[in-house]
mmCIF file as gemmi writes it, N, C-alpha and C atoms, coordinates in Angstrom:
data_model
loop_
_atom_site.group_PDB
_atom_site.id
_atom_site.type_symbol
_atom_site.label_atom_id
_atom_site.label_alt_id
_atom_site.label_comp_id
_atom_site.label_asym_id
_atom_site.label_entity_id
_atom_site.label_seq_id
_atom_site.pdbx_PDB_ins_code
_atom_site.Cartn_x
_atom_site.Cartn_y
_atom_site.Cartn_z
_atom_site.occupancy
_atom_site.B_iso_or_equiv
_atom_site.pdbx_formal_charge
_atom_site.auth_seq_id
_atom_site.auth_asym_id
_atom_site.pdbx_PDB_model_num
ATOM 1 N N . UNK Axp A 1 ? 9.946 -12.865 -7.476 1 0 ? 1 A 1
ATOM 2 C CA . UNK Axp A 1 ? 10.08 -14.03 -8.289 1 0 ? 1 A 1
ATOM 3 C C . UNK Axp A 1 ? 8.889 -14.281 -8.938 1 0 ? 1 A 1
ATOM 4 N N . UNK Axp A 2 ? 7.978 -14.329 -8.229 1 0 ? 2 A 1
ATOM 5 C CA . UNK Axp A 2 ? 6.264 -14.727 -8.428 1 0 ? 2 A 1
ATOM 6 C C . UNK Axp A 2 ? 5.579 -13.452 -8.782 1 0 ? 2 A 1
ATOM 7 N N . UNK Axp A 3 ? 6.094 -12.065 -8.548 1 0 ? 3 A 1
ATOM 8 C CA . UNK Axp A 3 ? 5.295 -10.927 -9.178 1 0 ? 3 A 1
ATOM 9 C C . UNK Axp A 3 ? 3.878 -10.719 -8.602 1 0 ? 3 A 1
ATOM 10 N N . UNK Axp A 4 ? 3.405 -11.576 -7.439 1 0 ? 4 A 1
ATOM 11 C CA . UNK Axp A 4 ? 1.754 -11.526 -7.053 1 0 ? 4 A 1
ATOM 12 C C . UNK Axp A 4 ? 1.824 -10.028 -6.281 1 0 ? 4 A 1
ATOM 13 N N . UNK Axp A 5 ? 2.844 -9.658 -5.413 1 0 ? 5 A 1
ATOM 14 C CA . UNK Axp A 5 ? 2.875 -8.303 -4.917 1 0 ? 5 A 1
ATOM 15 C C . UNK Axp A 5 ? 2.664 -7.262 -6.163 1 0 ? 5 A 1
ATOM 16 N N . UNK Axp A 6 ? 3.762 -7.377 -6.848 1 0 ? 6 A 1
ATOM 17 C CA . UNK Axp A 6 ? 3.553 -6.167 -8.095 1 0 ? 6 A 1
ATOM 18 C C . UNK Axp A 6 ? 2.166 -5.943 -8.804 1 0 ? 6 A 1
ATOM 19 N N . UNK Axp A 7 ? 1.854 -7.617 -8.961 1 0 ? 7 A 1
ATOM 20 C CA . UNK Axp A 7 ? 0.491 -7.428 -9.957 1 0 ? 7 A 1
ATOM 21 C C . UNK Axp A 7 ? -0.23 -6.946 -9.011 1 0 ? 7 A 1
ATOM 22 N N . UNK Axp A 8 ? -0.4 -7.184 -7.86 1 0 ? 8 A 1
ATOM 23 C CA . UNK Axp A 8 ? -1.579 -6.786 -7.105 1 0 ? 8 A 1
ATOM 24 C C . UNK Axp A 8 ? -1.545 -4.989 -6.924 1 0 ? 8 A 1
ATOM 25 N N . UNK Axp A 9 ? -0.542 -4.372 -7.111 1 0 ? 9 A 1
ATOM 26 C CA . UNK Axp A 9 ? -0.245 -3.01 -6.431 1 0 ? 9 A 1
ATOM 27 C C . UNK Axp A 9 ? -0.872 -2.533 -8.135 1 0 ? 9 A 1
ATOM 28 N N . UNK Axp A 10 ? -0.158 -3.04 -9.074 1 0 ? 10 A 1
ATOM 29 C CA . UNK Axp A 10 ? -0.705 -2.336 -10.286 1 0 ? 10 A 1
ATOM 30 C C . UNK Axp A 10 ? -1.993 -2.681 -10.763 1 0 ? 10 A 1
ATOM 31 N N . UNK Axp A 11 ? -2.677 -3.557 -10.468 1 0 ? 11 A 1
ATOM 32 C CA . UNK Axp A 11 ? -4.043 -3.561 -10.825 1 0 ? 11 A 1
ATOM 33 C C . UNK Axp A 11 ? -4.754 -2.7 -9.827 1 0 ? 11 A 1
ATOM 34 N N . UNK Axp A 12 ? -4.485 -2.912 -8.229 1 0 ? 12 A 1
ATOM 35 C CA . UNK Axp A 12 ? -5.039 -1.921 -7.622 1 0 ? 12 A 1
ATOM 36 C C . UNK Axp A 12 ? -5.058 -0.35 -8.06 1 0 ? 12 A 1
ATOM 37 N N . UNK Axp A 13 ? -3.958 0.017 -8.5 1 0 ? 13 A 1
ATOM 38 C CA . UNK Axp A 13 ? -3.701 1.353 -8.917 1 0 ? 13 A 1
ATOM 39 C C . UNK Axp A 13 ? -4.057 1.746 -10.477 1 0 ? 13 A 1
ATOM 40 N N . UNK Axp A 14 ? -4.526 0.693 -11.359 1 0 ? 14 A 1
ATOM 41 C CA . UNK Axp A 14 ? -5.207 0.761 -12.193 1 0 ? 14 A 1
ATOM 42 C C . UNK Axp A 14 ? -6.872 1.098 -12.235 1 0 ? 14 A 1
ATOM 43 N N . UNK Axp A 15 ? -7.224 0.266 -11.205 1 0 ? 15 A 1
ATOM 44 C CA . UNK Axp A 15 ? -8.702 0.561 -10.678 1 0 ? 15 A 1
ATOM 45 C C . UNK Axp A 15 ? -8.738 1.974 -10.026 1 0 ? 15 A 1
ATOM 46 N N . UNK Axp A 16 ? -8.223 2.211 -9.238 1 0 ? 16 A 1
ATOM 47 C CA . UNK Axp A 16 ? -7.825 3.698 -8.532 1 0 ? 16 A 1
ATOM 48 C C . UNK Axp A 16 ? -7.951 4.857 -9.982 1 0 ? 16 A 1
ATOM 49 N N . UNK Axp A 17 ? -7.044 4.895 -10.458 1 0 ? 17 A 1
ATOM 50 C CA . UNK Axp A 17 ? -6.875 5.672 -11.787 1 0 ? 17 A 1
ATOM 51 C C . UNK Axp A 17 ? -8.062 5.555 -12.478 1 0 ? 17 A 1
ATOM 52 N N . UNK Axp A 18 ? -8.635 4.357 -12.546 1 0 ? 18 A 1
ATOM 53 C CA . UNK Axp A 18 ? -9.75 4.529 -13.87 1 0 ? 18 A 1
ATOM 54 C C . UNK Axp A 18 ? -11.159 4.804 -12.72 1 0 ? 18 A 1
ATOM 55 N N . UNK Axp A 19 ? -11.177 4.622 -11.556 1 0 ? 19 A 1
ATOM 56 C CA . UNK Axp A 19 ? -12.236 5.627 -10.824 1 0 ? 19 A 1
ATOM 57 C C . UNK Axp A 19 ? -11.755 7.223 -10.513 1 0 ? 19 A 1
ATOM 58 N N . UNK Axp A 20 ? -10.724 7.534 -11.081 1 0 ? 20 A 1
ATOM 59 C CA . UNK Axp A 20 ? -10.387 9.246 -10.751 1 0 ? 20 A 1
ATOM 60 C C . UNK Axp A 20 ? -9.642 9.344 -9.487 1 0 ? 20 A 1
ATOM 61 N N . UNK Axp A 21 ? -9.486 8.206 -9.148 1 0 ? 21 A 1
ATOM 62 C CA . UNK Axp A 21 ? -8.67 8.452 -7.658 1 0 ? 21 A 1
ATOM 63 C C . UNK Axp A 21 ? -7.463 8.632 -7.966 1 0 ? 21 A 1
ATOM 64 N N . UNK Axp A 22 ? -6.448 9.073 -6.644 1 0 ? 22 A 1
ATOM 65 C CA . UNK Axp A 22 ? -5.034 8.971 -6.504 1 0 ? 22 A 1
ATOM 66 C C . UNK Axp A 22 ? -4.398 7.506 -6.597 1 0 ? 22 A 1
ATOM 67 N N . UNK Axp A 23 ? -3.37 7.505 -7.257 1 0 ? 23 A 1
ATOM 68 C CA . UNK Axp A 23 ? -2.738 5.596 -7.158 1 0 ? 23 A 1
ATOM 69 C C . UNK Axp A 23 ? -1.497 5.743 -6.148 1 0 ? 23 A 1
ATOM 70 N N . UNK Axp A 24 ? -1.558 4.82 -5.504 1 0 ? 24 A 1
ATOM 71 C CA . UNK Axp A 24 ? -0.555 4.769 -4.293 1 0 ? 24 A 1
ATOM 72 C C . UNK Axp A 24 ? 0.752 4.069 -4.77 1 0 ? 24 A 1
ATOM 73 N N . UNK Axp A 25 ? 1.865 4.873 -3.906 1 0 ? 25 A 1
ATOM 74 C CA . UNK Axp A 25 ? 3.28 4.161 -3.826 1 0 ? 25 A 1
ATOM 75 C C . UNK Axp A 25 ? 3.147 3.834 -3.193 1 0 ? 25 A 1
ATOM 76 N N . UNK Axp A 26 ? 4.342 2.605 -3.119 1 0 ? 26 A 1
ATOM 77 C CA . UNK Axp A 26 ? 4.702 2.129 -1.492 1 0 ? 26 A 1
ATOM 78 C C . UNK Axp A 26 ? 6.417 2.138 -1.61 1 0 ? 26 A 1
ATOM 79 N N . UNK Axp A 27 ? 6.642 3.105 -2.119 1 0 ? 27 A 1
ATOM 80 C CA . UNK Axp A 27 ? 8.406 3.126 -2.35 1 0 ? 27 A 1
ATOM 81 C C . UNK Axp A 27 ? 9.158 3.336 -1.1 1 0 ? 27 A 1
ATOM 82 N N . UNK Axp A 28 ? 8.465 4.57 -0.47 1 0 ? 28 A 1
ATOM 83 C CA . UNK Axp A 28 ? 8.834 4.754 1.07 1 0 ? 28 A 1
ATOM 84 C C . UNK Axp A 28 ? 8.394 3.692 2.077 1 0 ? 28 A 1
ATOM 85 N N . UNK Axp A 29 ? 7.917 2.503 2.173 1 0 ? 29 A 1
ATOM 86 C CA . UNK Axp A 29 ? 7.657 1.74 3.104 1 0 ? 29 A 1
ATOM 87 C C . UNK Axp A 29 ? 8.732 0.903 3.649 1 0 ? 29 A 1
ATOM 88 N N . UNK Axp A 30 ? 9.199 1.12 4.468 1 0 ? 30 A 1
ATOM 89 C CA . UNK Axp A 30 ? 10.412 0.186 5.186 1 0 ? 30 A 1
ATOM 90 C C . UNK Axp A 30 ? 9.758 -1.215 5.347 1 0 ? 30 A 1
ATOM 91 N N . UNK Axp A 31 ? 10.74 -1.682 4.373 1 0 ? 31 A 1
ATOM 92 C CA . UNK Axp A 31 ? 9.93 -3.402 4.709 1 0 ? 31 A 1
ATOM 93 C C . UNK Axp A 31 ? 9.933 -4.06 6.229 1 0 ? 31 A 1
ATOM 94 N N . UNK Axp A 32 ? 10.397 -4.004 7.046 1 0 ? 32 A 1
ATOM 95 C CA . UNK Axp A 32 ? 10.552 -3.932 8.284 1 0 ? 32 A 1
ATOM 96 C C . UNK Axp A 32 ? 8.886 -4.194 8.825 1 0 ? 32 A 1
ATOM 97 N N . UNK Axp A 33 ? 8.759 -2.306 8.596 1 0 ? 33 A 1
ATOM 98 C CA . UNK Axp A 33 ? 7.229 -2.214 9.229 1 0 ? 33 A 1
ATOM 99 C C . UNK Axp A 33 ? 6.18 -2.984 8.165 1 0 ? 33 A 1
ATOM 100 N N . UNK Axp A 34 ? 6.656 -3.006 6.712 1 0 ? 34 A 1
ATOM 101 C CA . UNK Axp A 34 ? 5.612 -3.766 5.824 1 0 ? 34 A 1
ATOM 102 C C . UNK Axp A 34 ? 5.505 -5.342 6.661 1 0 ? 34 A 1
ATOM 103 N N . UNK Axp A 35 ? 6.176 -5.943 6.889 1 0 ? 35 A 1
ATOM 104 C CA . UNK Axp A 35 ? 5.96 -7.349 7.084 1 0 ? 35 A 1
ATOM 105 C C . UNK Axp A 35 ? 5.452 -7.38 8.722 1 0 ? 35 A 1
ATOM 106 N N . UNK Axp A 36 ? 5.427 -6.328 9.455 1 0 ? 36 A 1
ATOM 107 C CA . UNK Axp A 36 ? 5.071 -6.649 10.776 1 0 ? 36 A 1
ATOM 108 C C . UNK Axp A 36 ? 3.681 -5.866 10.335 1 0 ? 36 A 1
ATOM 109 N N . UNK Axp A 37 ? 3.16 -5.192 9.772 1 0 ? 37 A 1
ATOM 110 C CA . UNK Axp A 37 ? 1.699 -5.255 9.577 1 0 ? 37 A 1
ATOM 111 C C . UNK Axp A 37 ? 1.214 -6.202 8.755 1 0 ? 37 A 1
ATOM 112 N N . UNK Axp A 38 ? 2.136 -7.025 7.945 1 0 ? 38 A 1
ATOM 113 C CA . UNK Axp A 38 ? 1.289 -8.285 7.231 1 0 ? 38 A 1
ATOM 114 C C . UNK Axp A 38 ? 1.475 -9.306 8.547 1 0 ? 38 A 1
ATOM 115 N N . UNK Axp A 39 ? 2.072 -9.537 9.587 1 0 ? 39 A 1
ATOM 116 C CA . UNK Axp A 39 ? 2.004 -10.527 10.544 1 0 ? 39 A 1
ATOM 117 C C . UNK Axp A 39 ? 0.613 -10.044 11.589 1 0 ? 39 A 1
ATOM 118 N N . UNK Axp A 40 ? 0.613 -8.897 11.595 1 0 ? 40 A 1
ATOM 119 C CA . UNK Axp A 40 ? -0.582 -8.307 12.722 1 0 ? 40 A 1
ATOM 120 C C . UNK Axp A 40 ? -1.626 -8.589 11.842 1 0 ? 40 A 1
ATOM 121 N N . UNK Axp A 41 ? -1.808 -8.451 10.699 1 0 ? 41 A 1
ATOM 122 C CA . UNK Axp A 41 ? -3.013 -9.068 10.045 1 0 ? 41 A 1
ATOM 123 C C . UNK Axp A 41 ? -3.31 -10.256 9.754 1 0 ? 41 A 1
ATOM 124 N N . UNK Axp A 42 ? -2.385 -10.769 9.524 1 0 ? 42 A 1
ATOM 125 C CA . UNK Axp A 42 ? -2.568 -12.266 9.524 1 0 ? 42 A 1
ATOM 126 C C . UNK Axp A 42 ? -2.864 -13.064 11.052 1 0 ? 42 A 1
ATOM 127 N N . UNK Axp A 43 ? -1.841 -12.871 11.793 1 0 ? 43 A 1
ATOM 128 C CA . UNK Axp A 43 ? -1.75 -13.513 13.421 1 0 ? 43 A 1
ATOM 129 C C . UNK Axp A 43 ? -3.297 -12.921 14.241 1 0 ? 43 A 1
ATOM 130 N N . UNK Axp A 44 ? -3.481 -11.655 14.167 1 0 ? 44 A 1
ATOM 131 C CA . UNK Axp A 44 ? -4.633 -10.446 15.054 1 0 ? 44 A 1
ATOM 132 C C . UNK Axp A 44 ? -5.712 -10.058 14.114 1 0 ? 44 A 1
ATOM 133 N N . UNK Axp A 45 ? -5.51 -10.327 13.04 1 0 ? 45 A 1
ATOM 134 C CA . UNK Axp A 45 ? -6.819 -9.79 12.333 1 0 ? 45 A 1
ATOM 135 C C . UNK Axp A 45 ? -6.791 -8.237 12.368 1 0 ? 45 A 1
ATOM 136 N N . UNK Axp A 46 ? -5.996 -7.676 12.354 1 0 ? 46 A 1
ATOM 137 C CA . UNK Axp A 46 ? -6.035 -6.415 13.07 1 0 ? 46 A 1
ATOM 138 C C . UNK Axp A 46 ? -5.028 -5.754 11.483 1 0 ? 46 A 1
ATOM 139 N N . UNK Axp A 47 ? -6.06 -4.338 11.269 1 0 ? 47 A 1
ATOM 140 C CA . UNK Axp A 47 ? -5.675 -3.856 9.931 1 0 ? 47 A 1
ATOM 141 C C . UNK Axp A 47 ? -4.967 -2.283 10.209 1 0 ? 47 A 1
ATOM 142 N N . UNK Axp A 48 ? -5.218 -2.006 11.374 1 0 ? 48 A 1
ATOM 143 C CA . UNK Axp A 48 ? -4.408 -0.944 11.87 1 0 ? 48 A 1
ATOM 144 C C . UNK Axp A 48 ? -3.285 -0.587 11.677 1 0 ? 48 A 1
ATOM 145 N N . UNK Axp A 49 ? -2.029 -1.281 11.552 1 0 ? 49 A 1
ATOM 146 C CA . UNK Axp A 49 ? -0.581 -1.148 11.029 1 0 ? 49 A 1
ATOM 147 C C . UNK Axp A 49 ? -0.838 -0.875 9.589 1 0 ? 49 A 1
ATOM 148 N N . UNK Axp A 50 ? -1.63 -1.518 8.561 1 0 ? 50 A 1
ATOM 149 C CA . UNK Axp A 50 ? -2 -1.282 7.047 1 0 ? 50 A 1
ATOM 150 C C . UNK Axp A 50 ? -2.582 -0.242 6.948 1 0 ? 50 A 1
ATOM 151 N N . UNK Axp A 51 ? -3.557 0.464 8.074 1 0 ? 51 A 1
ATOM 152 C CA . UNK Axp A 51 ? -4.229 1.857 8.155 1 0 ? 51 A 1
ATOM 153 C C . UNK Axp A 51 ? -2.867 2.904 7.705 1 0 ? 51 A 1
ATOM 154 N N . UNK Axp A 52 ? -2.248 2.866 8.636 1 0 ? 52 A 1
ATOM 155 C CA . UNK Axp A 52 ? -1.226 3.589 8.949 1 0 ? 52 A 1
ATOM 156 C C . UNK Axp A 52 ? -0.321 3.607 7.655 1 0 ? 52 A 1
ATOM 157 N N . UNK Axp A 53 ? 0.278 2.518 6.988 1 0 ? 53 A 1
ATOM 158 C CA . UNK Axp A 53 ? 1.109 2.765 6.22 1 0 ? 53 A 1
ATOM 159 C C . UNK Axp A 53 ? 0.487 3.244 4.78 1 0 ? 53 A 1
ATOM 160 N N . UNK Axp A 54 ? -0.796 2.882 4.71 1 0 ? 54 A 1
ATOM 161 C CA . UNK Axp A 54 ? -1.443 3.127 3.797 1 0 ? 54 A 1
ATOM 162 C C . UNK Axp A 54 ? -2.054 4.843 3.738 1 0 ? 54 A 1
ATOM 163 N N . UNK Axp A 55 ? -2.546 5.497 4.396 1 0 ? 55 A 1
ATOM 164 C CA . UNK Axp A 55 ? -2.304 6.467 4.77 1 0 ? 55 A 1
ATOM 165 C C . UNK Axp A 55 ? -1.206 7.815 4.587 1 0 ? 55 A 1
ATOM 166 N N . UNK Axp A 56 ? -0.071 7.157 5.347 1 0 ? 56 A 1
ATOM 167 C CA . UNK Axp A 56 ? 1.014 7.688 4.943 1 0 ? 56 A 1
ATOM 168 C C . UNK Axp A 56 ? 1.803 7.451 3.444 1 0 ? 56 A 1
ATOM 169 N N . UNK Axp A 57 ? 1.424 6.387 2.788 1 0 ? 57 A 1
ATOM 170 C CA . UNK Axp A 57 ? 1.619 6.379 1.243 1 0 ? 57 A 1
ATOM 171 C C . UNK Axp A 57 ? 0.64 7.253 0.253 1 0 ? 57 A 1
ATOM 172 N N . UNK Axp A 58 ? -0.553 7.357 0.883 1 0 ? 58 A 1
ATOM 173 C CA . UNK Axp A 58 ? -1.43 8.37 0.058 1 0 ? 58 A 1
ATOM 174 C C . UNK Axp A 58 ? -1.189 9.632 0.488 1 0 ? 58 A 1
ATOM 175 N N . UNK Axp A 59 ? -0.622 10.152 1.292 1 0 ? 59 A 1
ATOM 176 C CA . UNK Axp A 59 ? 0.15 11.445 1.406 1 0 ? 59 A 1
ATOM 177 C C . UNK Axp A 59 ? 1.46 11.614 0.712 1 0 ? 59 A 1
ATOM 178 N N . UNK Axp A 60 ? 2.402 10.634 0.689 1 0 ? 60 A 1
ATOM 179 C CA . UNK Axp A 60 ? 3.385 10.537 0.055 1 0 ? 60 A 1
ATOM 180 C C . UNK Axp A 60 ? 3.016 10.885 -1.527 1 0 ? 60 A 1
ATOM 181 N N . UNK Axp A 61 ? 2.226 10.07 -2.025 1 0 ? 61 A 1
ATOM 182 C CA . UNK Axp A 61 ? 1.663 10.074 -3.354 1 0 ? 61 A 1
ATOM 183 C C . UNK Axp A 61 ? 1.354 11.195 -4.008 1 0 ? 61 A 1
ATOM 184 N N . UNK Axp A 62 ? 0.056 11.58 -3.311 1 0 ? 62 A 1
ATOM 185 C CA . UNK Axp A 62 ? -0.214 13.132 -3.523 1 0 ? 62 A 1
ATOM 186 C C . UNK Axp A 62 ? 0.886 14.239 -3.382 1 0 ? 62 A 1
ATOM 187 N N . UNK Axp A 63 ? 1.462 14.385 -2.535 1 0 ? 63 A 1
ATOM 188 C CA . UNK Axp A 63 ? 2.467 15.39 -2.385 1 0 ? 63 A 1
ATOM 189 C C . UNK Axp A 63 ? 3.52 14.973 -3.453 1 0 ? 63 A 1
ATOM 190 N N . UNK Axp A 64 ? 4.038 13.715 -4.02 1 0 ? 64 A 1
ATOM 191 C CA . UNK Axp A 64 ? 5.106 13.675 -4.796 1 0 ? 64 A 1
ATOM 192 C C . UNK Axp A 64 ? 4.482 13.932 -6.356 1 0 ? 64 A 1
ATOM 193 N N . UNK Axp A 65 ? 3.206 13.335 -6.694 1 0 ? 65 A 1
ATOM 194 C CA . UNK Axp A 65 ? 2.545 13.538 -7.659 1 0 ? 65 A 1
ATOM 195 C C . UNK Axp A 65 ? 1.492 14.142 -8.476 1 0 ? 65 A 1
ATOM 196 N N . UNK Axp A 66 ? 1.123 14.994 -7.501 1 0 ? 66 A 1
ATOM 197 C CA . UNK Axp A 66 ? 0.192 15.771 -7.527 1 0 ? 66 A 1
ATOM 198 C C . UNK Axp A 66 ? 0.278 17.171 -7.475 1 0 ? 66 A 1
């Protein structure tokens, strides 16, 4: 409805591409895992679950698009 997540992803990928880095895709992220990672980050200030998602999605993007 508000588009903030989509806008953030588009802008972050635009920056990555402009700097000759691989863009990220979040197509294969389970919504429950994403929500859990958000909760862990906001409640515990722990980015470990997001790191795992980031690495998995980077691998997906490289293997799928390049």
